[in-house]
LUMZAFI-186099 format. One line per 2 residues: their letters; for each residue x, z, y of C-alpha. Coordinates in steps of 0.001 Angstrom, whole numbers. Last residue first. Example, Ala and Ser with C-alpha at 12.3 -4.5 7.8 and 13.67 -1.06 7.14 Angstrom:
<sites>
SA = 13670,7140,-1060 | 12300,7800,-4500
</sites>
This chain:
<sites>
DQ = 61337,-20802,-191698 | 60316,-19020,-194874
KF = 63054,-17978,-197230 | 62021,-18282,-200833
IL = 64457,-16018,-202636 | 64574,-13195,-200086
NK = 60807,-13426,-199446 | 60141,-13217,-203182
SY = 62322,-10167,-203509 | 60468,-8381,-200676
EY = 57064,-9332,-202088 | 58071,-8065,-205550
EN = 59325,-4789,-204099 | 55993,-4383,-202249
IF = 54103,-5007,-205478 | 56204,-2457,-207325
LM = 55558,61,-204540 | 51811,-574,-204918
SE = 52007,521,-208527 | 53641,3754,-207400
YG = 50751,4307,-204970 | 48208,3890,-207755
TN = 49968,6506,-209875 | 50153,8806,-206841
IQ = 46398,8451,-206320 | 45697,9350,-209950
TS = 47935,12428,-209818 | 46348,13532,-206521
LM = 42860,13306,-208037 | 43908,15413,-211041
LL = 45497,17963,-208721 | 42339,18015,-206568
AK = 40166,18706,-209631 | 42462,21525,-210826
QT = 42591,23071,-207357 | 38792,22971,-207154
AK = 38470,24640,-210552 | 40980,27344,-209488
FA = 39046,28006,-206264 | 35717,28174,-208104
VE = 37174,30686,-210557 | 38478,32819,-207673
PK = 35134,32618,-205860 | 33290,34208,-208791
DF = 29726,33203,-209700 | 30396,29485,-209836
TG = 28097,26538,-209159 | 28529,22852,-209961
LD = 26555,22587,-213181 | 23727,24967,-214014
QN = 23530,24733,-217760 | 20085,24989,-219352
QN = 19729,21328,-220340 | 23304,20909,-221443
KT = 22755,21940,-225047 | 19183,20598,-225438
DF = 20051,16947,-224843 | 17173,14493,-225268
NF = 18639,11017,-224956 | 18565,10099,-228658
YG = 14947,11041,-229335 | 13499,9794,-226038
YT = 15164,6405,-226321 | 14095,6065,-229933
GI = 10492,6968,-229071 | 10353,4492,-226176
GL = 11746,1719,-228345 | 9424,2544,-231225
LI = 6426,2464,-228854 | 7476,-923,-227479
LI = 8006,-2309,-230959 | 4576,-1075,-232081
SA = 2904,-2694,-229086 | 4658,-6013,-229755
AI = 3536,-5945,-233400 | -88,-5276,-232381
SQ = 37,-8097,-229826 | 1422,-10486,-232415
WK = -1214,-9477,-234935 | -4056,-10206,-232492
LN = -2508,-13478,-231361 | -2318,-14655,-234941
RS = -5982,-13793,-235523 | -6985,-15417,-232251
NS = -5475,-18636,-233447 | -6812,-21039,-230925
QI = -6061,-24641,-231537 | -6530,-26850,-228544
QI = -6831,-30492,-229367 | -6034,-32718,-226462
EP = -7306,-36244,-226442 | -6434,-37929,-223208
KF = -8671,-40818,-222268 | -6745,-43519,-220463
IK = -8864,-46410,-219334 | -7631,-49922,-219984
TE = -8560,-52635,-217508 | -5293,-52464,-215597
EN = -3335,-52890,-218837 | -4713,-56365,-219421
SF = -3735,-57553,-215951 | -245,-56087,-216291
YV = 221,-57815,-219660 | -973,-61133,-218232
FL = 1554,-60717,-215406 | 4469,-60172,-217765
SQ = 3345,-62798,-220279 | 3221,-65440,-217522
YQ = 6770,-64787,-216314 | 8404,-67035,-218939
EL = 5959,-69799,-218054 | 7698,-70260,-214677
EP = 9809,-73328,-215592 | 6813,-74947,-217302
SI = 4708,-74729,-214097 | 1481,-72875,-214658
ES = -1890,-74624,-214353 | -3956,-72606,-216860
SS = -4681,-69743,-214475 | -3739,-66114,-215180
FY = -248,-66697,-213789 | -1541,-67955,-210441
DK = -4153,-65249,-210093 | -1625,-62551,-210865
LE = 803,-64013,-208309 | -1932,-64142,-205622
IE = -2846,-60556,-206421 | 800,-59592,-205943
EA = 831,-61364,-202578 | -2299,-59508,-201468
IS = -801,-56171,-202528 | 2320,-56806,-200461
TD = 5569,-58014,-201899 | 8998,-56521,-201116
GL = 9907,-54994,-204480 | 12965,-57215,-205015
FY = 11355,-58632,-208154 | 8182,-59380,-206218
KD = 10048,-60999,-203287 | 11752,-63398,-205690
LL = 8447,-64048,-207412 | 6759,-64713,-204058
LK = 9465,-67205,-203167 | 8999,-68963,-206524
IK = 5224,-68989,-206014 | 5651,-70587,-202565
NL = 7999,-73215,-203969 | 5468,-74062,-206700
EM = 2667,-74278,-204128 | 4548,-76867,-202129
</sites>
């Protein structure tokens, strides 16, 4: 009778349906000397689990602090930041256009001509876009002629 009970418990154990009390019963059975020959293959598994429960894990972490390395790395990073700021300031400093007052005109005639020139350029760009749209409309028309939709 006990052999059948142990077999049922093993089936439940491998399905993950055993309770803690049933697992303890299996450990006790496999740690005893009266194990059925057909179940001896499972003995090493339960003996291993029993042995591993007694072990205590002690992590050994060695922390190496290289304050000298950290010091040089921080100095190098500071120098790179200062070089970056200096390079940006050197190449983006424009003395020619600094004194120009953009967008204002002293004479109304000059302002009118500049406005006309800007509007002409804008109109040219809009007309180019409109011509492209005409090609798309022609394509749609041709496609609808070829592939008649019911």
